[in-house]
C-alpha positions in Angstrom: 0.0 0.0 0.0 1.2 3.5 -0.6 0.4 4.8 2.9 2.3 3.8 5.9 -0.7 3.8 8.3 -2.1 0.9 6.4 -0.3 -2.2 5.2 -1.1 -5.4 3.5 -1.1 -8.5 5.6 -2.5 -11.7 4.1 -4.4 -9.6 1.6 -6.2 -7.6 4.3 -5.6 -4.0 5.5 -4.1 -3.5 8.9 -4.9 -0.1 10.5 -2.0 1.2 12.5 -3.0 4.3 14.5 0.6 4.9 15.7 1.4 6.0 12.1 -1.6 8.2 11.5 -0.2 11.6 12.3 2.6 11.1 9.8 0.2 10.8 6.8 -0.1 13.9 4.7 -3.1 12.5 2.8 -6.0 10.3 3.8 -5.6 6.8 2.3 -8.2 6.2 -0.4 -9.7 3.2 1.6 -11.0 5.6 4.2 -12.6 8.2 1.9 -16.4 8.1 2.0 -17.7 9.4 -1.3 -21.3 9.5 -2.5 -24.6 10.1 -0.9 -23.5 11.8 2.3 -20.3 13.5 1.3 -21.7 17.0 1.1 -23.5 16.7 4.5 -20.3 15.4 6.1 -18.3 18.4 4.8 -20.8 20.9 6.3 -20.1 22.5 9.6 -22.7 20.9 11.8 -23.5 23.3 14.6 -27.0 21.9 15.3 -27.4 20.1 18.6 -30.1 17.5 19.0 -32.7 18.4 21.7 -33.3 14.8 22.7 -35.2 13.9 25.8 -33.3 13.6 29.0 -35.1 10.8 31.0 -34.6 10.9 34.7 -34.7 7.3 36.2 -34.8 8.4 39.8 -38.6 8.1 40.0 -38.5 4.6 38.5 -36.1 3.3 41.2 -38.3 5.0 43.9 -41.5 3.5 42.6 -43.0 6.9 41.9 -45.8 6.1 39.4 -46.2 9.7 38.2 -42.5 10.0 37.5 -42.5 6.6 35.7 -45.4 7.7 33.6 -43.6 10.9 32.7 -40.4 9.0 31.8 -42.4 6.6 29.6 -44.1 9.5 27.8 -40.7 11.1 27.0 -39.4 7.8 25.7 -42.5 7.3 23.6 -42.1 10.7 22.0 -38.4 10.1 21.2 -38.9 6.6 19.8 -41.8 7.6 17.6 -39.6 10.4 16.2 -36.0 9.1 15.9 -35.4 6.3 18.4 -32.9 8.2 20.6 -32.8 9.6 24.2 -30.5 9.8 27.2 -31.0 8.7 30.8 -29.7 10.2 34.0 -29.9 9.1 37.7 -29.3 5.6 36.3 -27.6 4.3 39.5 -24.5 3.2 37.7 -21.6 4.2 39.9 -19.6 7.1 38.3 -16.3 5.5 39.5 -17.1 2.3 37.6 -17.8 4.4 34.4 -14.6 6.3 34.9 -12.6 3.1 35.5 -14.1 1.5 32.3 -13.0 4.6 30.3 -9.5 4.6 31.9 -9.0 0.9 31.0 -9.4 1.7 27.3 -6.0 3.5 27.3 -4.3 0.3 28.1 -6.3 -1.6 25.5 -5.7 0.6 22.5 -2.1 1.4 23.4 -1.1 -2.2 23.2 1.5 -2.9 20.4 -0.2 -3.6 17.1 1.2 -7.2 17.0 -0.5 -7.9 20.4 -3.8 -6.5 19.2 -3.7 -8.5 16.0 -3.3 -11.7 18.0 -7.0 -11.4 18.8 -8.1 -9.8 15.5 -11.7 -10.6 14.5 -12.2 -12.7 11.5 -15.2 -12.2 9.2 -18.3 -13.3 10.9 -16.9 -13.2 14.4 -18.2 -10.8 17.0 -15.5 -10.9 19.6 -11.9 -9.5 19.4 -10.0 -6.6 18.0 -10.9 -4.8 14.8 -8.9 -2.1 13.1 -11.2 -0.1 10.8 -13.3 -3.2 10.2 -10.8 -4.2 7.6 -11.5 -7.8 8.3 -14.9 -7.2 6.5 -14.5 -4.3 4.1 -12.0 -2.9 1.6 -13.4 0.6 1.0 -15.2 3.3 2.9 -13.4 2.0 6.1 -14.4 3.6 9.4 -11.6 5.6 11.1 -11.6 3.6 14.3 -10.4 0.7 16.4 -12.6 -1.5 18.4 -12.4 -4.3 21.0 -15.5 -6.4 21.4 -16.5 -8.9 24.1 -19.5 -11.2 24.6 -21.7 -11.2 27.7 -24.3 -14.0 27.6 -26.8 -15.7 29.8 -26.1 -19.4 30.3 -28.2 -22.3 31.6 -25.9 -24.7 33.5 -26.4 -28.2 34.9 -29.7 -28.9 33.1 -31.3 -25.7 34.2 -30.3 -26.0 37.9 -28.1 -23.0 37.7 -29.0 -19.9 35.7 -26.5 -17.0 35.6 -24.5 -14.7 33.5 -21.3 -16.3 32.6 -18.3 -14.0 33.1 -17.4 -14.2 29.4 -15.8 -10.8 29.4 -13.4 -11.7 32.2 -12.6 -15.2 30.7 -12.1 -13.9 27.2 -9.6 -11.2 28.3 -7.8 -13.7 30.5 -7.5 -16.5 27.9 -6.9 -14.2 24.9 -4.3 -11.7 26.1 -3.5 -12.7 29.7 -0.3 -11.2 30.9 -0.2 -8.6 28.1 -3.4 -7.0 29.5 -2.0 -7.1 33.0 1.2 -5.5 31.9 -0.8 -2.8 30.2 -2.6 -2.0 33.4 -5.9 -3.6 32.4 -8.1 -5.0 35.3 -10.4 -7.6 33.9 -13.0 -7.2 36.6 -13.8 -3.6 35.5 -15.4 -4.6 32.3 -17.1 -7.6 33.9 -18.8 -5.3 36.4 -19.5 -2.7 33.8 -21.4 -5.3 31.7 -23.3 -6.4 34.8 -24.4 -2.8 35.4 -25.3 -2.3 31.7 -27.5 -5.5 31.7 -29.3 -4.2 34.8 -29.9 -0.8 33.2 -31.1 -2.4 30.0 -33.9 -4.3 31.9 -35.0 -1.0 33.4 -35.1 0.6 29.9 -37.1 -2.4 28.5 -39.6 -2.0 31.3 -40.1 1.6 30.5 -40.4 0.8 26.8 -43.2 -1.7 27.6 -45.0 1.0 29.6 -44.5 3.5 26.8 -46.1 1.1 24.3 -49.0 0.4 26.6 -48.3 -3.4 26.9 -47.7 -5.6 30.0 -45.0 -3.9 32.0 -42.7 -7.0 32.4 -43.1 -8.2 28.8 -39.8 -7.0 27.3 -37.9 -7.4 30.6 -38.8 -11.1 30.6 -38.1 -11.5 26.9 -34.6 -10.1 27.2 -33.5 -11.1 30.7 -31.8 -14.3 29.4 -30.5 -12.7 26.2 -27.1 -12.1 24.6 -25.1 -8.9 24.7 -22.0 -7.5 23.1 -19.7 -5.0 24.9 -17.5 -2.8 22.7 -14.7 -0.3 23.3 -14.3 2.3 20.5 -11.4 4.5 19.8 -11.5 7.2 17.1 -8.0 8.5 16.6 -7.3 12.1 15.4 -7.5 12.4 11.6 -5.8 15.0 9.4 -8.7 15.2 7.0 -11.8 14.6 9.0 -14.2 15.9 6.4 -13.4 13.0 4.1 -14.2 10.1 6.4 -16.3 8.8 9.2 -15.5 7.2 12.5 -18.7 5.2 11.9 -20.7 5.7 8.8 -24.5 6.4 8.8 -26.4 3.3 9.9 -29.0 1.9 12.1 -27.9 -0.8 14.7 -29.3 -4.2 13.7 -29.4 -5.1 17.4 -32.2 -4.5 19.9 -31.0 -1.8 22.2 -27.8 0.2 22.4 -26.4 1.8 25.6 -23.5 4.1 25.0 -21.3 6.3 27.2 -19.1 8.7 25.3 -16.3 10.9 26.5 -16.4 14.7 26.3 -14.8 15.1 22.9 -18.1 14.7 21.0 -18.7 13.3 17.5 -22.0 11.3 17.8 -24.7 12.6 15.4 -28.3 11.5 14.9 -30.5 12.1 11.9 -33.6 13.7 13.2 -36.1 16.2 11.7 -34.5 15.7 8.2 -31.0 16.7 9.2 -27.9 15.6 11.1 -27.7 16.9 14.6 -24.9 16.5 17.1 -25.4 14.8 20.5 -24.1 16.8 23.4 -21.8 14.6 25.6 -23.1 14.3 29.1 -20.8 12.7 31.7 -23.7 11.9 34.0 -25.9 10.3 31.3 -26.1 7.2 29.1 -27.1 7.4 25.4 -29.9 5.0 24.5 -30.9 4.2 21.0 -33.4 1.7 19.4 -32.1 -0.9 17.0 -33.7 -2.7 14.1 -34.6 -5.8 16.2 -36.6 -3.8 18.7 -38.2 -1.8 15.9 -39.6 -5.1 14.6 -40.7 -6.0 18.1 -42.6 -2.7 18.3 -44.3 -3.6 15.0 -42.5 -0.6 13.4 -44.0 2.0 15.8 -40.6 2.8 17.3 -37.8 4.0 15.0 -34.5 2.4 14.7 -32.1 5.3 15.2 -30.1 6.5 12.2 -26.7 7.7 13.5 -23.1 8.2 12.7 -19.8 9.3 14.3 -17.5 12.0 12.9 -13.8 12.2 13.8 -11.8 15.0 15.2 -8.6 16.6 13.7 -6.8 17.1 17.0 -8.4 14.8 19.7 -9.0 11.1 20.1 -12.6 10.2 20.9 -13.5 7.1 22.9 -16.8 5.4 23.8 -18.2 2.4 25.6 -21.1 0.5 23.9 -23.3 -2.3 25.2 -25.6 -4.0 22.6 -28.5 -6.0 23.9 -30.3 -8.8 22.1 -32.6 -11.7 22.8 -31.5 -15.3 23.4 -30.6 -17.0 20.2 -33.5 -19.4 20.1 -36.3 -16.9 20.8 -38.7 -15.8 18.1 -38.6 -12.0 17.4 -42.2 -10.8 16.9 -44.4 -7.9 18.2 -46.6 -8.8 21.2 -50.1 -9.6 20.2 -51.7 -7.1 22.5 -49.7 -4.4 20.7 -51.0 -5.6 17.4 -54.6 -5.7 18.6 -54.4 -2.0 19.6 -53.0 -0.8 16.3 -55.3 1.6 14.5 -56.4 0.6 11.0 -55.2 -2.8 9.8 -54.4 -5.1 12.6 -51.5 -7.0 11.2 -47.8 -7.7 11.7 -45.5 -5.5 9.7 -42.5 -7.9 9.9 -42.2 -11.7 9.6 -40.9 -13.7 12.5 -37.2 -14.2 12.8 -34.4 -15.1 15.2 -31.6 -12.7 16.1 -28.7 -15.0 15.0 -30.2 -14.9 11.4 -30.1 -11.1 11.3 -26.6 -11.2 12.8 -25.4 -13.6 10.1 -27.0 -11.4 7.4 -25.1 -8.3 8.7 -21.8 -10.1 9.3 -21.6 -12.0 6.0 -24.0 -10.5 3.4 -24.8 -6.9 4.1 -23.2 -3.8 5.5 -25.6 -2.2 8.0 -27.3 1.0 6.9 -30.7 2.6 7.1 -32.4 -0.2 5.1 -30.9 -3.2 6.8 -34.2 -4.7 8.1 -36.0 -4.4 4.8 -33.0 -6.0 3.0 -32.9 -8.8 5.6 -36.5 -9.8 5.0 -35.9 -9.9 1.3 -32.9 -12.2 1.8 -34.4 -14.4 4.5 -36.6 -16.6 2.4 -33.7 -17.6 0.1 -31.2 -18.1 2.9 -32.0 -21.8 3.6 -31.6 -21.1 7.3 -33.3 -23.6 9.7 
């Protein structure tokens, strides 16, 4: 390759952030041309006025406060599928520790990171610019991803969340992580806190849709999750690329905590609007899978991440999904209350099938779900 921040290795591109600042020109693999280039080049000073949902009343059992929170969520999800939550009872010291640990992760030598590089179709491990999947319009970022799943041990006698985050870090990088100052328990506890928070959000989503309060909590309580650390290095030509291109998450629910650099943008009211970073809040957005579960009432959030010329941006993301064998469909009482035609807008599916589609056959964008349902009948999946 002509640029020293990327190099060929077994016919794939390897993203080397340590070389980025020495590049006078952005490598062509990272240039995003086409439908969104003009909007990306514009100076975006619009800030999204998304709802800020206070969860204190929920934890205190204040029914009026719960009703108000559900109303705010309903309005946001009908419009763009995005809101933030405060008073979430996730310890600020745990959030700070989770951010601090990322320094050790991303500063590991490149050869150490590549030891756990994700292969196509895999969800866990290291990814530099998603080059294991794509060859053009690469995102200007690095990620580390870890699973966090519910397991049924001993024939159903012991149900618990297996410490996959802890075990994966230990078995994959072991002493290299310890030398880098990584404490495995931080991400394990962070995932536990995110899982608890997700169940609160699912309960409020059920209330906001007017269905049985525990419906989504029960559906997702034994589900699968993915925890991801994102690093968006400085970029000399930020107007030509994205940290993450415009897309909707194919997952059910996304819980994100971003640092104070900023860069997250949501498409709302027919324009891109920046999301103001809040140290005391978590960003929540609806994904395609939950949009299907709401029978299309709630919008999967179209969003992107832009990069900064001078500062690195980092974020922590927790993606929530149902258990692999569960059927994704809208609850019947929600269908029965739909005005006009009382019918399901989406066919039944299982989350692993949508995951396979987005990992092997399709690059997630604003039309992922529609494209998935066109592909599904011909996929020969069981």
